[in-house]
Backbone as CSV, one residue per row, in Angstrom:
resi,resn,N_x,N_y,N_z,CA_x,CA_y,CA_z,C_x,C_y,C_z
1,MET,19.066,171.545,57.032,20.420,171.820,57.666,20.080,173.908,57.153
2,ASP,19.699,173.803,56.296,19.333,175.475,56.695,18.914,176.139,57.571
3,ALA,18.075,175.344,58.317,17.676,175.595,59.381,18.536,175.965,61.277
4,LEU,19.359,174.646,60.864,20.470,174.547,61.662,21.370,175.792,61.234
5,VAL,21.663,176.185,60.111,22.367,177.355,59.603,22.277,178.367,60.409
6,LYS,20.654,178.476,59.562,20.095,179.763,61.043,19.840,180.092,62.152
7,LEU,19.632,179.022,62.627,20.133,178.661,64.226,21.583,179.250,64.512
8,GLY,22.200,179.273,63.391,23.601,179.641,64.157,24.216,178.643,64.453
9,ILE,24.097,177.166,64.035,24.608,176.003,64.252,25.163,175.435,63.477
10,ASN,26.847,175.793,62.979,27.617,175.055,62.303,27.375,173.796,62.494
11,VAL,27.083,173.359,61.407,26.703,171.618,61.020,27.959,170.827,61.057
12,GLY,28.548,171.130,60.446,29.914,170.344,60.421,30.788,170.167,61.540
13,PHE,30.995,171.604,62.725,31.178,171.566,63.633,30.752,170.668,64.355
14,LEU,29.135,170.556,64.411,28.371,169.838,65.427,28.861,168.437,64.745
15,LEU,28.685,167.955,63.946,28.891,166.450,63.259,30.482,166.192,64.096
16,LEU,31.045,167.170,63.835,32.612,167.111,64.727,32.131,166.784,66.199
17,GLN,31.535,167.436,66.765,31.735,167.130,68.416,30.733,165.840,68.435
18,ILE,29.815,165.787,67.399,29.385,164.583,68.159,30.352,163.513,67.873
19,PHE,31.058,163.478,66.868,32.368,161.881,66.671,33.115,162.109,67.874
20,ALA,33.999,163.782,67.819,34.528,163.709,69.464,33.629,163.125,70.665
21,PHE,32.733,163.140,70.908,32.071,163.173,71.745,31.596,161.234,71.958
22,ALA,31.155,160.500,71.022,31.341,159.503,70.639,32.875,158.671,70.867
23,LEU,33.888,159.173,70.180,34.904,158.862,70.725,35.262,158.829,71.794
24,LEU,35.073,159.650,72.188,35.063,159.764,74.062,34.326,159.019,74.597
25,LEU,33.259,158.777,74.240,32.823,157.922,75.204,33.645,156.332,74.886
26,ALA,33.982,156.391,73.454,34.385,154.989,73.122,35.177,154.598,74.446
27,ILE,36.717,155.680,74.152,37.361,155.727,74.899,36.934,155.456,76.537
28,LEU,36.857,156.148,77.320,36.228,156.032,78.003,35.635,154.941,78.443
29,GLY,34.684,154.572,77.846,34.060,152.769,78.007,35.200,152.032,78.177
30,ALA,36.284,152.238,76.956,37.167,151.055,76.685,38.687,151.285,77.630
31,TRP,38.513,152.945,77.879,39.595,152.872,79.068,39.104,152.836,80.852
32,VAL,38.177,153.594,80.615,37.426,153.582,82.123,36.144,153.460,82.836
33,TYR,35.472,152.847,82.227,34.054,152.814,82.549,34.361,151.103,82.900
34,LYS,35.143,150.362,81.768,35.377,148.653,82.087,36.303,148.688,82.945
35,PRO,37.047,149.561,83.127,38.077,148.594,83.999,37.571,149.693,85.658
36,LEU,36.873,150.379,85.446,35.928,151.011,87.180,34.777,150.208,87.583
37,LEU,34.256,148.814,86.153,33.505,148.754,86.943,33.704,147.137,87.203
38,GLN,34.927,147.039,86.276,35.764,145.680,87.247,36.545,145.657,88.375
39,MET,36.383,146.743,88.543,37.289,147.239,90.054,36.524,147.827,91.023
40,ILE,34.843,148.028,90.389,33.668,147.935,91.177,33.527,146.774,91.951
41,GLU,33.457,145.396,90.407,33.209,144.236,90.287,33.664,143.462,91.557
42,GLU,35.101,143.813,91.470,36.502,142.836,92.295,36.299,143.293,93.906
43,ARG,36.006,144.936,93.958,35.217,145.301,95.157,34.672,145.004,95.860
44,ARG,33.521,144.768,95.110,32.219,144.238,95.851,31.981,142.622,96.356
45,LYS,33.342,142.195,95.581,33.436,140.490,95.250,34.155,140.096,97.144
46,LYS,35.076,141.325,96.848,36.256,141.220,98.330,35.733,141.549,99.402
47,LEU,34.661,142.589,98.968,33.745,142.787,100.207,33.152,142.197,100.868
48,ALA,31.974,141.087,99.926,31.531,139.927,100.355,32.097,138.757,100.966
49,GLN,33.312,138.671,100.021,34.423,137.771,100.865,34.619,138.072,102.268
50,ALA,34.981,139.371,102.095,35.066,139.854,104.118,34.186,139.498,104.604
51,MET,32.833,139.506,103.643,31.979,139.659,104.809,31.955,137.826,105.255
52,GLU,31.709,137.346,103.962,31.828,135.775,104.431,32.884,135.570,105.371
53,ASP,34.202,135.817,105.156,35.640,135.693,105.718,34.773,136.056,107.751
54,ALA,34.216,136.926,107.908,33.607,137.978,109.052,32.929,136.836,109.791
55,ARG,31.951,136.622,108.998,30.510,135.786,109.376,30.994,134.543,109.568
56,VAL,32.301,133.662,108.996,32.839,132.545,109.022,33.596,132.542,110.694
57,ALA,34.227,133.924,110.468,34.957,133.717,111.960,33.905,134.081,112.922
58,ALA,32.909,135.009,112.797,31.948,134.985,114.049,31.181,133.662,113.813
59,GLU,31.314,132.678,113.828,30.591,131.422,113.473,31.782,130.973,114.266
60,ALA,32.963,130.951,113.918,33.992,130.072,114.738,34.405,130.336,116.237
61,ARG,33.988,131.971,116.071,34.185,132.107,117.451,33.576,132.042,118.513
62,ALA,31.918,132.081,117.672,31.393,131.470,118.829,30.948,130.124,119.029
63,ASN,31.559,128.892,118.036,31.739,127.583,118.417,32.740,127.396,118.905
64,ALA,34.152,128.225,119.386,35.156,128.251,119.798,34.568,129.170,121.408
65,GLU,33.910,129.802,121.676,33.217,130.302,122.795,32.908,129.137,123.484
66,GLN,31.566,128.772,122.652,30.507,127.150,123.094,31.674,125.926,123.738
67,GLU,32.727,125.807,122.690,33.742,124.756,122.667,34.134,124.648,124.502
68,ALA,34.827,126.349,124.001,35.545,126.808,125.352,34.561,126.614,126.526
69,GLN,33.303,127.093,126.682,32.456,126.911,127.899,32.198,125.342,127.802
70,LYS,32.136,124.531,127.049,32.145,122.882,127.444,32.904,122.899,127.742
71,ILE,34.198,122.668,127.417,35.489,122.322,128.165,35.849,123.028,130.125
72,LEU,34.977,123.733,130.123,35.315,124.946,131.124,34.106,124.276,132.362
73,ALA,32.922,123.923,131.751,31.933,122.947,132.503,32.270,121.714,132.991
74,GLU,33.160,120.811,131.665,33.384,119.886,131.740,34.850,119.692,132.882
75,ALA,35.692,120.819,132.765,36.801,121.008,134.284,36.125,121.199,135.351
76,ARG,35.553,122.233,135.497,34.762,122.575,136.514,33.827,120.955,137.327
77,ALA,33.353,120.356,136.335,32.862,118.942,136.856,33.642,118.159,137.425
78,LYS,34.725,118.126,136.533,35.673,117.385,136.857,36.220,117.894,138.381
79,ALA,36.964,119.003,138.277,37.086,118.919,139.398,36.185,118.934,140.535
80,ASP,34.744,119.601,140.394,34.182,118.918,141.568,34.050,117.610,142.434
81,GLU,34.090,116.805,140.927,34.246,115.368,141.312,35.762,114.881,142.204
82,ILE,36.440,115.427,141.788,37.925,115.680,142.559,37.295,115.611,143.708
83,ILE,37.316,117.017,144.094,37.102,117.894,145.216,36.361,116.173,146.132
84,ARG,34.877,116.257,145.828,33.978,115.432,146.194,34.560,113.877,146.870
85,GLU,35.291,113.251,145.391,35.894,111.942,145.652,36.872,111.985,147.093
86,ALA,37.549,113.272,146.693,38.639,113.950,147.705,38.442,113.707,149.084
87,ARG,37.296,114.827,149.436,36.225,115.111,150.626,35.128,113.608,151.029
88,GLU,35.217,112.609,150.372,34.972,111.048,150.676,35.492,109.882,150.841
89,ARG,37.070,109.951,150.838,37.918,109.500,150.950,38.558,110.251,152.506
90,ALA,38.595,111.882,152.258,39.155,112.087,153.530,38.316,112.011,154.308
91,GLU,36.281,111.586,154.619,35.623,111.280,155.945,35.760,109.729,155.707
92,GLU,36.429,108.597,154.674,36.509,107.403,154.876,37.725,107.329,155.821
93,GLN,38.357,107.748,155.198,39.810,107.978,156.255,39.275,107.860,157.802
94,ARG,39.002,109.515,158.003,38.155,109.818,159.335,37.699,108.702,160.144
95,ARG,36.606,108.694,159.108,35.643,106.891,159.961,36.617,106.363,160.356
96,ALA,38.104,105.581,159.193,38.118,104.678,159.641,39.350,104.604,160.447
97,LEU,39.767,106.106,160.907,40.233,106.690,161.964,39.929,106.286,163.507
98,LEU,38.847,107.130,163.392,38.134,107.399,164.589,37.533,105.772,164.898
99,GLU,37.100,104.677,164.041,36.657,103.132,164.356,38.086,102.865,164.871
100,GLN,38.886,102.750,164.322,40.087,102.240,165.113,40.565,103.145,166.400
101,ALA,40.630,103.830,166.383,40.651,104.707,168.067,39.892,103.940,168.939
102,GLN,38.531,104.054,168.156,36.720,102.864,169.226,37.521,102.107,169.697
103,ALA,37.803,101.419,168.504,38.463,99.960,168.667,39.666,99.359,169.824
104,GLU,40.501,100.448,169.263,41.399,100.436,170.404,41.541,100.869,172.058
105,ALA,40.277,101.792,171.743,39.747,102.186,173.480,39.385,101.260,173.727
106,GLU,38.486,100.506,173.026,37.089,99.550,173.574,38.529,98.543,174.047
107,LYS,39.476,97.957,173.528,40.212,97.048,173.365,40.997,96.738,174.723
108,LEU,41.599,98.369,174.954,42.335,98.769,176.220,41.199,98.653,177.556
109,LYS,39.788,98.656,176.700,38.844,98.902,177.953,38.557,97.838,178.589
110,ARG,38.534,96.527,177.590,38.319,95.347,177.947,39.592,94.802,178.517
111,GLU,41.110,95.060,177.846,41.936,94.328,179.032,41.867,95.377,180.139
112,ALA,41.772,96.233,180.444,41.730,96.599,181.422,40.716,96.175,182.069
113,LEU,39.585,95.813,182.265,38.039,95.250,183.023,38.981,93.829,183.020
114,ALA,39.436,93.191,182.214,40.061,91.411,182.407,40.674,91.791,183.001
115,GLU,41.735,92.855,183.360,42.954,92.812,184.445,42.257,93.324,185.843
116,VAL,40.952,93.914,185.887,40.391,94.505,187.256,39.914,93.143,187.609
117,GLU,38.899,92.423,186.422,38.571,91.351,187.043,39.698,90.012,187.525
118,GLU,40.523,89.994,187.139,41.171,88.532,187.130,41.986,89.229,188.646
119,GLU,42.506,90.754,188.903,42.931,90.934,190.151,41.640,90.976,191.224
120,ARG,40.915,91.650,190.619,38.823,91.015,191.563,39.419,89.469,192.649
121,ASN,38.739,88.872,191.066,39.131,87.016,191.521,40.029,86.157,192.187
122,ARG,41.679,87.172,192.062,42.202,87.070,192.735,42.245,86.986,194.020
123,VAL,41.622,88.281,194.928,41.224,88.945,195.791,40.591,88.375,196.160
124,LEU,39.293,88.188,195.962,38.451,86.921,196.550,38.496,85.465,196.642
125,ALA,39.171,85.125,195.744,40.045,83.424,196.102,40.943,83.990,197.023
126,GLU,41.677,84.841,197.771,42.147,84.864,198.864,41.529,84.822,200.163
127,LEU,40.876,85.626,199.886,39.334,86.046,200.508,38.743,84.632,201.210
128,ARG,38.781,83.961,200.104,38.157,82.655,200.029,38.681,81.992,201.707
129,GLU,40.380,81.804,201.416,40.882,81.216,202.053,40.896,81.678,203.608
130,GLN,40.886,83.121,203.659,40.808,83.167,204.859,39.396,83.760,205.196
131,ILE,38.251,83.329,204.998,36.956,83.387,205.462,36.627,81.823,205.875
132,ALA,37.242,81.296,204.692,37.147,79.347,205.423,37.676,79.486,206.887
133,ALA,39.213,79.896,206.928,40.287,79.784,208.230,38.915,80.107,209.202
134,LEU,38.649,81.565,209.212,37.661,82.172,210.202,36.164,81.411,210.553
135,ALA,35.710,81.138,209.325,34.360,80.082,209.529,35.061,78.543,210.376
136,VAL,35.796,77.755,209.968,36.513,76.491,210.622,36.701,77.239,212.456
137,ALA,37.500,78.323,212.346,37.849,78.125,213.878,36.238,78.963,214.598
138,ALA,35.419,80.054,213.670,34.290,79.536,214.554,33.163,78.766,215.104
139,ALA,33.620,77.456,213.822,32.539,76.049,214.184,33.234,75.867,215.103
140,GLN,34.698,75.920,215.444,35.579,75.301,216.565,35.050,75.732,217.624
141,LYS,34.787,77.238,217.665,34.642,77.830,218.996,33.213,76.883,219.306
142,ILE,32.310,77.499,218.118,30.864,76.773,218.190,30.280,75.179,218.959
143,VAL,31.392,74.164,218.421,30.777,72.573,218.511,32.117,72.948,219.597
144,GLY,33.090,73.013,219.581,33.437,72.851,220.891,34.501,71.059,220.432
145,ALA,34.624,71.345,219.143,35.343,70.289,218.370,35.909,70.928,217.142
146,SER,37.276,69.993,217.402,37.954,69.994,215.625,37.582,69.566,214.611
147,LEU,37.888,70.535,213.731,37.209,69.895,212.739,38.507,69.372,211.628
148,ASP,38.431,67.803,211.064,38.792,67.587,210.114,39.333,67.930,208.372
149,GLU,40.403,67.941,207.843,40.496,68.638,206.616,39.302,68.309,205.620
150,GLN,39.156,67.070,205.858,37.958,66.597,204.823,36.408,67.490,204.796
151,ARG,36.325,67.617,206.756,35.016,68.118,206.949,34.968,69.766,206.665
152,GLN,36.779,69.934,207.070,36.467,71.713,206.402,36.145,71.786,205.145
153,HIS,36.564,70.897,204.413,36.949,71.343,203.101,34.936,71.157,202.493
154,GLU,34.982,70.078,202.742,33.124,69.918,202.513,32.219,71.002,203.407
155,LEU,32.860,71.041,203.923,32.227,73.076,204.804,31.839,73.644,203.664
156,LEU,33.315,74.443,203.543,33.708,75.004,202.003,32.461,74.962,200.617
157,GLU,32.865,73.721,200.355,32.038,73.304,199.569,30.449,74.242,199.710
158,GLU,30.042,73.375,200.776,28.626,73.654,200.988,28.245,75.057,200.532
159,PHE,29.213,76.402,201.559,28.401,77.434,201.206,29.447,78.036,200.471
160,PHE,30.466,78.089,199.900,30.540,78.712,198.618,30.354,77.994,196.998
161,ALA,29.771,77.111,196.877,29.683,76.159,195.757,28.735,75.568,195.978
162,GLY,27.596,75.299,197.005,26.492,74.824,196.803,26.619,73.466,196.580
163,VAL,27.695,72.722,196.933,27.310,71.274,196.955,27.693,70.601,198.213
164,LYS,27.152,70.034,198.503,26.860,68.538,199.736,26.410,67.293,199.366
165,GLY,27.494,66.621,199.695,27.523,65.323,199.327,27.886,64.749,198.149
166,LYS,29.081,65.966,197.775,29.334,65.369,195.603,27.933,66.489,194.983
167,GLN,26.474,66.703,195.959,25.738,67.010,195.008,25.319,68.103,194.909
168,VAL,25.332,69.188,193.901,25.304,70.598,193.644,23.515,70.521,193.867
169,VAL,23.698,70.913,194.774,21.971,70.987,195.673,20.983,72.253,194.927
170,VAL,21.427,73.127,194.407,21.077,74.244,193.495,20.032,73.775,192.533
171,LEU,20.799,72.311,191.827,20.350,72.015,191.022,19.098,70.788,191.044
172,ASP,18.489,70.411,192.058,17.572,70.090,192.583,15.684,70.721,192.005
173,GLU,16.128,72.183,192.211,15.407,73.269,192.105,15.506,73.538,190.550
174,LEU,16.032,73.332,189.590,16.285,73.427,187.804,15.235,73.001,187.054
175,GLU,14.660,73.143,186.561,14.041,72.454,185.492,14.745,72.054,184.144
176,ALA,14.786,71.006,183.737,15.536,70.708,182.310,14.882,71.628,181.488
177,THR,16.046,71.925,180.649,15.429,72.612,179.626,16.604,73.109,178.300
178,THR,16.262,73.845,177.576,17.391,74.060,176.585,17.961,75.272,176.050
179,ALA,19.207,75.610,176.425,19.490,77.203,176.340,20.708,77.477,175.507
180,ASP,20.942,78.797,175.039,21.876,78.780,174.270,23.319,79.528,174.950
181,GLN,23.022,79.434,176.334,24.407,79.936,177.415,23.209,79.716,178.936
182,VAL,24.388,79.150,180.073,24.160,78.527,181.194,25.056,80.135,181.780
183,GLU,24.057,80.507,182.699,25.466,81.155,183.271,25.272,80.601,185.079
184,VAL,26.737,80.395,185.441,26.628,79.970,187.131,27.547,81.112,187.893
185,ILE,26.747,81.595,188.921,27.241,83.089,189.487,27.644,82.609,191.377
186,SER,29.062,82.921,191.393,28.852,82.527,192.758,29.655,84.132,193.714
187,ALA,30.057,83.835,194.781,30.323,85.002,195.823,32.200,85.683,195.088
188,VAL,32.755,84.084,195.438,34.431,83.942,194.911,34.392,83.487,193.993
189,PRO,35.576,83.323,192.986,35.925,82.306,192.003,35.886,80.721,192.563
190,LEU,35.495,79.975,191.784,34.884,78.367,192.267,36.207,77.937,192.161
191,THR,36.550,76.541,192.614,38.146,75.869,192.254,37.188,75.448,191.282
192,ASP,38.867,74.834,190.243,38.432,73.832,189.185,37.369,72.448,189.381
193,GLU,37.916,72.212,190.555,37.019,71.049,190.942,35.637,71.458,190.613
194,GLU,35.077,72.207,191.416,34.595,72.254,191.916,32.932,73.045,190.702
195,LYS,33.990,73.380,189.643,33.909,73.967,188.432,33.281,72.554,187.863
196,ALA,33.870,71.970,187.675,33.996,70.710,186.802,33.364,69.594,187.590
197,LEU,32.349,69.366,188.564,31.884,69.291,189.081,30.454,69.303,188.832
198,ILE,29.978,71.027,189.554,28.829,71.471,188.656,28.777,71.352,186.829
199,THR,29.817,71.547,186.282,29.727,71.657,184.752,28.810,69.766,184.857
200,GLU,29.615,68.824,184.666,29.097,67.534,185.472,27.631,67.224,184.898
201,GLN,27.433,67.482,186.148,25.849,67.310,186.738,24.888,68.186,186.070
202,LEU,25.375,70.056,185.918,24.392,70.668,184.736,23.979,70.110,183.383
203,LYS,25.221,68.872,182.618,24.790,68.265,181.593,23.471,68.137,181.628
204,ALA,22.972,67.080,182.312,22.150,66.217,182.129,20.392,67.161,182.738
205,LYS,20.833,68.254,183.047,19.472,68.904,183.147,19.270,70.449,181.918
206,VAL,20.896,70.245,181.433,21.089,71.734,179.833,21.370,70.823,178.690
207,GLY,21.900,70.182,179.097,22.683,69.180,177.541,23.666,69.591,177.297
208,ASP,23.826,70.140,176.286,25.612,70.775,175.897,25.789,72.215,175.720
209,ALA,24.687,72.959,176.637,24.872,74.508,176.586,25.789,74.651,176.806
210,PRO,26.542,76.105,176.182,27.770,76.071,177.305,27.636,76.990,178.566
211,ILE,28.451,76.669,179.036,28.519,77.305,180.365,29.427,78.305,181.181
212,VAL,28.638,79.522,181.488,29.741,80.566,181.677,30.111,80.492,183.415
213,PHE,30.946,80.834,184.292,31.259,80.903,185.186,31.887,82.624,185.814
214,LYS,30.442,83.107,186.375,30.580,84.847,186.877,31.191,84.633,188.569
215,VAL,31.706,85.947,188.682,31.128,86.154,190.340,30.952,87.587,190.236
216,ASP,30.216,87.200,191.324,29.633,88.465,192.270,29.289,88.594,193.557
217,PRO,30.260,89.300,194.377,30.650,88.954,196.013,29.767,89.560,196.476
218,SER,28.081,90.322,195.657,27.414,90.492,196.332,26.059,89.249,196.898
219,ILE,26.250,88.641,196.422,25.626,87.284,196.811,26.022,86.453,198.024
220,LEU,26.723,86.675,198.569,27.996,86.177,199.874,28.338,84.649,199.668
221,GLY,27.737,83.782,198.990,27.887,82.901,198.825,26.480,81.641,198.139
222,GLY,26.888,80.091,198.231,26.143,79.664,197.613,25.984,80.194,196.049
223,LEU,25.090,79.328,194.831,24.953,79.890,194.019,23.375,80.591,193.664
224,VAL,23.775,80.861,191.996,22.568,81.674,191.603,22.886,80.893,189.899
225,ILE,22.115,80.266,189.281,22.178,79.749,187.655,20.642,80.177,187.188
226,ARG,21.475,80.913,185.928,20.436,81.545,185.049,20.702,80.702,183.857
227,VAL,19.533,80.235,183.123,19.029,79.096,182.112,18.424,79.820,181.174
228,GLY,18.298,80.692,180.653,17.012,81.401,180.003,16.729,82.240,180.460
229,ASP,15.238,82.077,180.829,14.651,83.418,181.668,14.173,82.274,182.851
230,GLN,14.515,81.284,182.725,14.722,80.544,184.149,15.865,81.017,185.391
231,ILE,15.669,81.397,186.498,16.266,81.977,187.473,16.532,80.893,188.943
232,VAL,17.592,80.341,188.893,17.539,79.696,190.827,18.885,80.624,191.479
233,ASP,17.799,80.775,192.628,18.783,81.462,193.136,19.241,80.719,194.577
234,ALA,19.955,80.389,194.753,20.686,79.368,196.465,21.835,80.370,196.916
235,SER,21.411,81.644,197.101,22.733,82.345,197.411,22.233,82.641,198.700
236,VAL,23.286,82.788,199.883,23.162,83.008,200.952,22.656,84.467,201.041
237,ALA,22.915,85.238,200.071,22.172,86.959,200.189,20.424,86.266,200.407
238,ARG,20.353,85.938,199.460,18.579,85.653,199.110,17.994,84.610,200.708
239,GLN,19.003,83.616,201.031,18.612,82.890,202.207,17.906,84.035,203.531
240,MET,19.471,85.011,203.583,19.508,85.707,204.895,18.302,86.841,204.841
241,ALA,17.874,87.142,203.175,16.792,87.842,202.683,15.289,87.237,203.145
242,LEU,15.334,85.988,203.254,14.257,85.484,203.557,14.110,85.085,204.805
243,LEU,15.148,85.273,205.640,14.932,85.131,206.602,14.864,86.149,207.666
244,ARG,15.331,87.449,206.740,14.561,88.379,207.452,13.232,88.868,207.547
245,GLN,12.901,88.640,206.273,11.164,88.542,206.520,10.715,87.634,207.089
246,LYS,11.076,86.375,207.575,10.279,86.195,208.326,10.521,86.368,210.027
247,LEU,11.659,86.745,210.372,11.693,87.500,211.789,10.941,89.114,211.482
248,ALA,10.464,89.665,210.772,10.038,90.615,210.629,8.719,90.677,210.815
């Protein structure tokens, strides 16, 4: 104590100051430090919560963006699918319309060709009568005698249908065979009677194969019969060609 006194320090005052300082620390600890620490802790917790909320919000945003991208991609894919299907339907409709137009055009073409064929056959049938009249007249001039109606009819059948004595002469050259179809070609349309006679006698050679009658004025007269790869040509045009070869 004496030493402190010698140093000019008042011990009582020093103790008072120490007590006052301790009291101040106690007061500060009780009223300032603890509330301050509590406030700092609360602030720290708030910051941590804010950071966690920010992290969660960031994750939610990222997830939302991913989901949005996914939805957008799905929407684009769906749109592309709709566009593709629309284009396919449009293409199918275009093809259908084109096929329909082509079918209509083919139908009109077939009908037109059928009308032309029918008209041609009608003209050829009329021409047959004119040719027959001229041929009979010429024959009468040559032989110097008139031909009765039956003989005229027989001459016409022989010239146009190759029928002589009720027999289709060309069939003598035809070998018996089978085929999916038989073509009988004449220069002018044959009469129903001639077709029936040819059909009846053809059956003995080709069986029940369907027979198609066609008209080709270029053969001039007679018949050409096609059965598969077999062709029997007894046309007037061929006979004239053979005659030219012999005279050459």
